[in-house]
C-alpha positions as CSV (number, residue, x, y, z in Angstrom):
1,M,-4.9,-31.6,4.7
2,D,-7.0,-30.2,7.5
3,N,-4.1,-28.0,8.6
4,D,-3.8,-26.7,5.0
5,W,-7.5,-25.7,4.9
6,R,-7.2,-23.9,8.3
7,L,-4.6,-21.6,6.7
8,L,-7.3,-20.1,4.5
9,S,-8.9,-16.8,5.7
10,V,-12.6,-16.0,5.9
11,H,-13.4,-15.0,2.4
12,T,-15.9,-12.3,3.3
13,Q,-13.1,-10.3,4.9
14,T,-11.2,-9.7,1.7
15,G,-13.7,-10.1,-1.2
16,T,-15.5,-12.5,-3.4
17,A,-14.5,-14.9,-6.2
18,E,-15.2,-12.3,-8.9
19,E,-12.4,-10.1,-7.4
20,F,-9.7,-12.6,-8.4
21,A,-9.8,-11.2,-11.9
22,N,-9.3,-7.6,-10.8
23,V,-5.5,-8.0,-10.7
24,S,-4.3,-8.2,-14.3
25,C,-0.7,-9.5,-14.0
26,F,0.7,-12.8,-12.7
27,E,4.3,-11.4,-12.4
28,N,5.9,-12.0,-9.1
29,L,2.9,-13.9,-7.8
30,L,5.1,-15.1,-4.9
31,G,7.1,-11.9,-4.6
32,S,10.8,-11.5,-4.6
33,P,13.2,-13.8,-2.8
34,A,15.1,-12.8,0.3
35,F,18.9,-12.9,0.6
36,V,21.5,-13.0,3.3
37,D,25.1,-11.9,3.0
38,I,27.6,-14.8,3.2
39,R,30.6,-12.5,2.6
40,N,33.2,-12.5,-0.1
41,G,30.8,-10.7,-2.4
42,R,28.2,-13.5,-2.4
43,L,24.6,-13.8,-1.2
44,R,22.4,-16.8,-0.3
45,C,18.7,-17.0,-1.2
46,V,16.7,-17.7,1.9
47,E,14.0,-19.7,0.1
48,T,16.0,-21.7,-2.4
49,V,19.4,-21.8,-0.6
50,H,21.0,-20.9,-4.0
51,E,24.1,-18.7,-3.9
52,V,24.5,-15.6,-6.2
53,V,27.0,-12.9,-6.8
54,A,26.2,-9.6,-5.1
55,G,24.5,-7.4,-7.6
56,D,22.9,-10.2,-9.5
57,E,19.9,-10.5,-7.2
58,E,17.4,-9.0,-9.7
59,A,18.5,-11.2,-12.5
60,Y,18.4,-14.2,-10.3
61,A,14.9,-13.3,-9.1
62,R,13.6,-13.6,-12.7
63,N,15.5,-16.9,-13.2
64,K,13.3,-20.1,-13.8
65,R,15.2,-22.0,-11.1
66,C,14.5,-19.2,-8.6
67,R,10.8,-19.1,-9.4
68,L,10.5,-22.9,-9.1
69,G,12.4,-22.8,-5.8
70,L,10.0,-20.2,-4.5
71,I,7.0,-22.4,-5.5
72,D,8.5,-25.4,-3.7
73,H,9.3,-23.2,-0.6
74,A,5.7,-21.9,-0.6
75,L,4.3,-25.5,-0.9
76,S,6.5,-26.9,1.9
77,H,5.8,-24.0,4.2
78,G,2.1,-23.7,3.5
79,K,2.3,-20.2,2.2
80,S,-0.5,-18.5,0.3
81,P,-1.6,-18.6,-2.5
82,L,-0.3,-22.2,-2.7
83,T,-2.1,-23.5,0.3
84,M,-4.8,-24.8,-2.0
85,F,-2.2,-26.8,-4.1
86,S,-0.1,-29.9,-3.4
87,Q,2.8,-31.5,-5.2
88,C,1.7,-34.0,-7.8
89,L,3.0,-37.4,-6.9
90,I,3.4,-38.5,-10.5
91,S,5.3,-35.5,-11.9
92,R,7.5,-32.9,-10.2
93,S,6.5,-30.3,-12.8
94,K,2.8,-30.5,-11.8
95,L,0.7,-29.3,-8.9
96,V,-2.7,-30.7,-7.8
97,C,-5.6,-28.3,-6.9
98,K,-7.0,-29.4,-3.5
99,L,-10.3,-27.8,-4.3
100,I,-11.1,-29.5,-7.6
101,G,-8.3,-32.1,-8.1
102,D,-7.0,-30.7,-11.4
103,T,-3.3,-30.8,-12.2
104,V,-1.6,-27.5,-13.0
105,N,1.9,-26.8,-14.4
106,K,4.3,-25.7,-11.7
107,N,4.9,-22.1,-12.8
108,E,3.4,-18.8,-11.7
109,E,1.7,-18.0,-15.0
110,H,-0.2,-21.3,-15.2
111,I,-1.2,-21.0,-11.5
112,W,-2.4,-17.5,-12.1
113,K,-4.5,-18.4,-15.1
114,Y,-5.9,-21.4,-13.4
115,V,-7.2,-19.5,-10.3
116,N,-8.7,-17.0,-12.7
117,G,-10.3,-19.7,-14.9
118,K,-14.1,-20.2,-15.1
119,R,-13.9,-23.8,-13.7
120,F,-12.0,-22.7,-10.6
121,L,-14.1,-19.6,-10.0
122,H,-17.4,-21.5,-10.5
123,R,-16.3,-24.1,-8.0
124,L,-15.2,-21.3,-5.6
125,E,-18.6,-19.7,-5.9
126,Q,-20.3,-23.0,-5.1
127,V,-18.2,-23.2,-1.9
128,E,-19.2,-19.6,-1.0
129,R,-22.8,-20.5,-1.4
130,G,-22.4,-23.6,0.8
131,A,-22.6,-26.1,-2.0
132,G,-19.5,-28.0,-1.0
133,T,-19.7,-31.8,-0.4
134,S,-18.2,-34.2,2.1
135,G,-18.1,-31.7,4.8
136,K,-15.6,-29.5,3.0
137,T,-17.7,-26.4,3.2
138,E,-16.8,-25.8,6.8
139,K,-13.1,-26.4,6.2
140,I,-12.7,-24.3,3.0
141,Q,-14.7,-21.3,4.2
142,S,-13.0,-19.1,1.7
143,F,-10.0,-18.3,-0.4
144,G,-9.9,-14.7,0.7
145,C,-6.2,-15.1,1.7
146,L,-5.4,-15.9,-1.9
147,S,-7.3,-12.9,-3.2
148,Q,-5.3,-10.7,-0.8
149,V,-2.0,-12.2,-1.8
150,L,-2.7,-11.7,-5.5
151,V,-3.5,-8.0,-4.9
152,Q,-0.3,-7.8,-2.8
153,S,1.7,-9.3,-5.6
154,Q,0.5,-6.6,-8.0
155,S,1.4,-4.0,-5.3
156,R,4.9,-5.5,-5.0
157,R,5.3,-5.3,-8.8
158,V,4.4,-1.6,-8.8
159,T,6.8,-1.0,-5.9
160,K,9.6,-2.8,-7.7
161,K,9.1,-0.8,-10.8
162,T,9.1,2.4,-8.7
163,A,12.4,1.4,-7.1
164,K,14.0,1.1,-10.6
165,N,13.1,4.8,-11.2
166,K,14.2,5.9,-7.7
167,E,16.3,8.7,-9.1
168,D,13.3,10.2,-11.0
169,V,11.1,9.7,-8.0
170,N,13.5,11.5,-5.7
171,R,13.8,14.3,-8.3
172,D,10.1,14.7,-8.4
173,W,9.8,14.7,-4.6
174,T,12.6,17.3,-4.4
175,K,10.7,19.5,-6.9
176,Y,7.5,18.9,-4.9
177,D,9.3,19.9,-1.7
178,H,10.7,23.0,-3.4
179,Y,7.3,24.1,-4.6
180,G,5.8,23.2,-1.3
181,S,8.3,25.3,0.6
182,A,7.8,28.2,-1.8
183,T,4.0,28.0,-1.4
184,M,4.4,28.0,2.4
185,I,6.7,31.0,2.3
186,M,4.1,32.9,0.1
187,R,1.4,32.0,2.5
188,L,3.4,33.2,5.5
189,K,4.2,36.5,3.6
190,A,0.5,37.0,2.9
191,T,-0.3,36.3,6.6
192,I,2.3,38.8,7.7
193,H,1.1,41.4,5.2
194,S,-2.4,40.9,6.5
195,L,-1.3,41.3,10.1
196,E,0.7,44.4,9.2
197,G,-2.4,45.9,7.6
198,Q,-4.5,45.1,10.7
199,M,-1.9,46.7,12.9
200,S,-1.7,49.8,10.7
201,S,-5.5,50.1,10.9
202,V,-5.4,49.8,14.7
203,I,-2.6,52.5,15.0
204,E,-4.6,54.9,12.8
205,K,-7.7,54.4,14.9
206,S,-5.8,54.9,18.1
207,A,-4.2,58.1,16.7
208,K,-7.6,59.4,15.6
209,Y,-9.2,58.7,19.0
210,A,-6.3,60.4,20.8
211,Q,-6.7,63.5,18.6
212,I,-10.5,63.6,19.3
213,A,-9.8,63.3,23.0
214,A,-7.2,66.0,22.9
215,E,-9.7,68.3,21.2
216,E,-12.7,67.5,23.4
217,V,-11.0,67.7,26.8
218,P,-10.2,71.4,26.6
219,K,-13.7,72.2,25.4
220,T,-15.1,70.3,28.3
221,L,-12.9,72.1,30.8
222,Y,-13.8,75.5,29.3
223,C,-17.5,74.8,29.5
224,L,-17.1,73.6,33.1
225,G,-15.2,76.8,34.0
226,V,-17.9,79.0,32.5
227,R,-20.6,77.1,34.3
228,L,-18.8,77.5,37.7
229,T,-18.2,81.2,37.1
230,T,-21.9,81.7,36.3
231,E,-23.0,79.9,39.4
């Protein structure tokens, strides 16, 4: 159990107990399973070792057997957020909370609701205030790692939804790139027009100065000649 508690992060690094309720969905609490190609149009789930037909990964990921397999895999490998739970010795369909000792149904929805429940959050706040007993306070410094994983699960859900609309997203980006390019071209044209205006102004000033010089030089030479003649 000591090793399990060491897997937890320092809670102050990722937030407080109240922040557990900020993420509003328990979907994909443990994320999506990973697959490896075993040829002949079949894939094997890395976490559950189940085999599926290529193309059925998404449907399998929502399957109850898959979700239970992911929970068992997370338990056996000490992965968050299940580092604070252990398998119930009486029932395979139950988990035991290491923090309080409560039993929880082995599914993501119940786990989610439990860690967002008043009883759990109250106990977690006690731990944060150093009210733990039997020397547990030092071991269970925080459940910040769980908070981080819950937020990440919501992020994965949004990413997955975005992937389903990949075509629309690509179309939007293409439109954005088009407008972005058009805007850049307009800015370049405006810059070129401004530079041309500045160049035209310089040329006009140069021509004016040249004309003045051409008119003034003969006058100066004439005055100089008259002065020399007079002397």
